[in-house]
C-alpha positions in Angstrom: -69.1 -139.3 -21.4 -65.1 -138.1 -21.6 -64.6 -142.3 -21.5 -64.1 -145.2 -18.9 -62.2 -145.2 -15.6 -61.2 -148.7 -13.7 -60.4 -147.0 -10.1 -58.7 -150.1 -7.4 -57.6 -148.5 -4.6 -58.8 -151.0 -0.7 -59.0 -147.1 1.8 -63.5 -147.0 0.8 -63.0 -143.6 1.2 -60.5 -142.4 -0.9 -61.8 -144.3 -3.6 -65.4 -143.5 -3.1 -64.2 -139.5 -3.3 -62.1 -140.1 -6.7 -64.9 -142.1 -7.9 -67.8 -139.0 -7.4 -64.9 -136.9 -8.9 -64.4 -139.0 -12.4 -68.4 -139.1 -12.3 -68.6 -135.1 -12.2 -66.6 -134.7 -14.8 -68.3 -137.1 -16.7 -66.4 -141.2 -16.8 -68.3 -143.1 -16.4 -66.5 -145.4 -13.1 -65.5 -148.9 -12.0 -64.3 -149.3 -8.8 -61.7 -152.6 -7.1 -60.8 -153.2 -3.8 -57.9 -155.4 -4.1 -55.6 -157.0 -6.3 -57.7 -160.0 -7.5 -60.8 -158.2 -7.8 -59.1 -155.6 -9.6 -57.6 -158.4 -12.6 -60.3 -160.2 -13.7 -62.4 -156.6 -14.0 -59.3 -155.2 -16.2 -59.2 -158.8 -17.6 -63.3 -159.3 -18.8 -64.0 -155.7 -19.8 -62.3 -153.1 -21.9 -61.2 -149.7 -19.7 -60.1 -146.6 -21.2 -57.4 -146.4 -18.1 -56.8 -147.5 -14.6 -55.7 -146.1 -11.0 -53.9 -148.3 -9.5 -52.8 -148.8 -5.8 -49.6 -149.9 -5.8 -50.4 -151.2 -1.7 -53.5 -153.3 -1.8 -54.9 -156.9 -0.2 -54.9 -160.2 -2.2 -52.7 -158.6 -5.6 -49.9 -156.3 -5.0 -50.7 -153.3 -7.9 -47.2 -153.9 -9.3 -48.3 -158.0 -9.6 -51.9 -156.9 -10.7 -49.6 -154.5 -13.8 -47.3 -157.1 -14.9 -49.9 -159.5 -15.4 -52.4 -157.0 -16.7 -49.2 -156.2 -19.6 -49.0 -159.7 -20.7 -52.7 -159.1 -22.0 -53.8 -155.2 -23.0 -52.5 -152.9 -23.4 -55.1 -150.6 -21.1 -53.2 -147.4 -20.1 -52.1 -147.2 -16.3 -52.1 -145.0 -13.2 -49.4 -145.7 -9.9 -52.1 -144.4 -7.4 -48.3 -144.5 -4.5 -47.5 -143.5 -0.6 -44.0 -144.3 -1.9 -41.9 -142.0 -3.2 -38.6 -142.3 -3.9 -38.0 -142.5 -7.4 -36.8 -146.1 -7.2 -40.1 -147.1 -6.7 -41.4 -145.2 -9.6 -38.5 -146.4 -11.4 -40.2 -150.0 -11.0 -44.1 -148.7 -11.7 -42.6 -147.6 -14.9 -40.4 -149.9 -16.0 -43.3 -152.5 -15.3 -45.5 -150.3 -17.6 -46.7 -147.0 -15.8 -47.3 -144.4 -18.3 -47.4 -142.4 -14.6 -47.8 -141.9 -10.8 -48.9 -139.7 -8.5 -47.8 -139.8 -4.6 -50.6 -140.3 -2.5 -52.2 -137.1 -0.9 -52.3 -135.2 -3.6 -54.9 -132.2 -5.1 -57.7 -134.1 -6.5 -57.0 -131.4 -9.6 -52.8 -132.9 -10.2 -54.9 -136.2 -10.5 -57.5 -135.2 -13.2 -54.4 -132.9 -15.0 -52.7 -136.5 -15.3 -55.5 -138.4 -16.5 -55.9 -135.9 -19.2 -53.2 -136.3 -20.5 -53.0 -140.3 -20.1 -56.0 -140.1 -22.3 -54.6 -137.5 -24.6 -51.4 -140.4 -25.1 -54.4 -143.2 -26.0 -55.3 -141.4 -28.5 -52.1 -140.4 -30.1 -50.6 -144.2 -30.0 -53.9 -145.4 -31.5 -53.3 -143.0 -34.3 -49.4 -143.2 -34.9 -49.1 -147.6 -35.0 -52.5 -147.0 -37.7 -50.8 -145.3 -39.6 -47.3 -145.9 -39.3 -46.6 -149.4 -38.2 -43.7 -150.0 -39.5 -41.6 -146.9 -38.7 -39.9 -148.2 -35.7 -38.9 -151.3 -37.0 -34.7 -151.1 -38.5 -31.5 -151.1 -36.9 -29.6 -148.6 -35.3 -25.7 -149.0 -34.3 -22.6 -147.1 -32.8 -19.3 -148.7 -32.5 -20.0 -152.3 -31.5 -23.3 -151.9 -30.5 -26.7 -152.8 -31.9 -30.4 -151.8 -31.2 -32.3 -154.5 -33.3 -36.3 -152.0 -33.1 -38.5 -155.4 -34.8 -36.1 -157.6 -32.1 -36.4 -154.9 -29.9 -33.0 -156.5 -29.1 -29.3 -155.1 -28.1 -26.7 -156.3 -28.2 -22.2 -155.5 -27.8 -19.9 -157.0 -29.9 -22.6 -159.9 -30.2 -23.4 -160.4 -26.6 -26.3 -159.3 -25.6 -27.5 -156.3 -23.1 -30.8 -156.8 -21.0 -33.0 -154.2 -20.8 -35.4 -153.1 -19.1 -39.2 -150.9 -21.3 -37.7 -147.9 -20.2 -33.7 -148.4 -20.8 -35.1 -149.2 -24.5 -36.8 -146.2 -25.0 -34.0 -144.5 -23.6 -31.1 -146.2 -26.3 -33.0 -145.8 -29.2 -33.5 -142.2 -28.8 -29.9 -141.8 -27.8 -29.5 -144.0 -31.0 -31.7 -142.0 -33.3 -29.5 -139.3 -32.6 -26.1 -140.5 -32.9 -23.7 -137.6 -32.0 -26.6 -135.0 -31.3 -26.8 -133.9 -27.2 -30.5 -134.0 -26.1 -31.8 -132.2 -22.8 -33.2 -133.7 -19.8 -36.7 -132.5 -21.1 -36.7 -133.9 -24.8 -35.9 -137.8 -22.8 -38.0 -137.3 -20.5 -40.7 -136.1 -23.2 -39.3 -139.0 -25.5 -39.1 -142.0 -22.9 -41.9 -141.2 -20.4 -44.8 -139.4 -23.5 -45.4 -136.1 -23.7 -46.5 -133.5 -21.7 -46.0 -136.6 -19.1 -45.5 -134.4 -15.4 -43.1 -136.2 -12.4 -39.0 -135.1 -12.3 -37.2 -135.7 -14.2 -34.5 -137.5 -12.8 -35.6 -140.4 -13.9 -34.0 -140.1 -17.6 -30.7 -139.3 -15.0 -31.5 -143.0 -13.1 -32.1 -144.8 -16.5 -29.1 -144.2 -17.5 -26.8 -145.1 -14.9 -28.1 -148.1 -15.5 -27.1 -148.2 -19.7 -23.9 -146.7 -18.1 -24.3 -150.1 -15.9 -24.9 -151.8 -18.4 -22.6 -150.9 -21.6 -20.3 -148.7 -20.6 -19.1 -150.2 -17.1 -19.5 -153.8 -18.8 -17.7 -153.3 -21.1 -15.5 -150.4 -20.3 -16.4 -147.5 -22.9 -17.5 -144.2 -22.5 -20.7 -144.0 -24.8 -22.8 -142.2 -23.0 -21.6 -139.3 -22.5 -22.6 -136.6 -19.5 -22.7 -132.8 -21.7 -22.6 -130.8 -18.3 -26.0 -128.1 -18.6 -27.3 -129.2 -21.8 -28.1 -133.1 -21.3 -26.9 -136.6 -22.6 -25.2 -138.6 -26.0 -24.0 -141.3 -27.4 -20.7 -141.5 -29.4 -18.2 -144.4 -30.3 -15.5 -144.4 -28.7 
């Protein structure tokens, strides 16, 4: 058996189609047709992965995702008919490991599932071997990031960041004065073998600039044309 997957989808025909394909691939499958049933199943059972539609009756998919993330770290791939970058960013910030836009080819969905499950195994191995490796304080001028406390501040003023923004800033600070390509940042922030659009990196950088550079009147997050992004103290 390749693993257990919960399909949360209120379109019965689509849910049945995905169920048949995943069963054929050797996965154990369970279905839920609304957000309340999905949350109950996800919290009471241990699934290796959840395929979660955003537009659901009872409780919408993003709210299910947020509640689930507070309880257990089950990987979630969002199924969405919305293809705007901001909708995708909202899903990733809420804790999803990936998203796929409807309509989709089943081969693409299967590929994304394999990547998500592989990354889950990799993260589990890293957490078991070096739980303290990410702790420490990173600085750049008056900017300070405390990995252990997940706290970011500039000259003592706290900066509120989403999880993905925090990871982006942490990656840039770990490589201070080194230009990182969009592909490198995408891999570090969204995961190895991420299948998606690289312009999501630009969205996160814009958010960081708004919260740091524009708020405090500095120019720390810099674009290197044709190469990527870098953080430098002024």
